[in-house]
Each structure stands twice: as C-alpha cells, then as structure tokens.
Phi, psi and omega in degrees: 000137179289148177294120180255126182292160180304315182296321181292321178296321179295318179294327184285335186273075177260060184288141181290159177301330179294317180293322178295315182298330181297341183270355182268150173275176186297320179296318180290324175297317179297320178293316180298320178302317179294317183295320177304332176297338184248015176092356178285156175211158179282133185263310180196171177241116179282133183236076177294145180302135174058026175226164176293150175301147181239108177285132178251128181245158180226148179282173184298334180272355183063033181246336183239121175253146178208171176242156175258120181287162176304334180276358179086019180266146179277123180240108179271001176226073192281358179091008172214159180284135172252112182266149178279141180296000000 
C-alpha cells in the first residue's frame, strides 16, 4: 500500500453520521442525542493507537469543538488540540 499522508487520510474518511454513531457507547449516544437538540453534531471519531476511540462533536455555529468522554460527558478541554478542518 502506498504511503498516504495525514491530510489525504482525513479527506478519505468521509464517514456518515450513522457510521460515526456506531462507534459510540450508550452513554456517549445519550449525550449526543441531547446535544443534537441544541444544534451539536458528531464531526469525526479520533482513533489513537491502543486507546479508546474519541468522538469529536461541534456546535451548530462550528465555533466550539469538544469530545465525548467514555462516561458520556462533554469535554471542551480534552488535553489535545482540536483543529478546525
């Protein structure tokens, strides 16, 4: 397989919201459903090596990015930088 750069991999991962939701646990799904009532949506799922997947959500204005913890809590300061696509 050819070496694919990070930018190319990000462009290639156009997963549907349904596919992204399938990667969430029940607590995260419950929180996401509540957030969606206020215009938030799941943007992507970060998959660090040897760690649980990290769902990233964005508000309706596309100004605030946050992650959903495994416990279903919204974390706006996850300990790593969230860049806008």
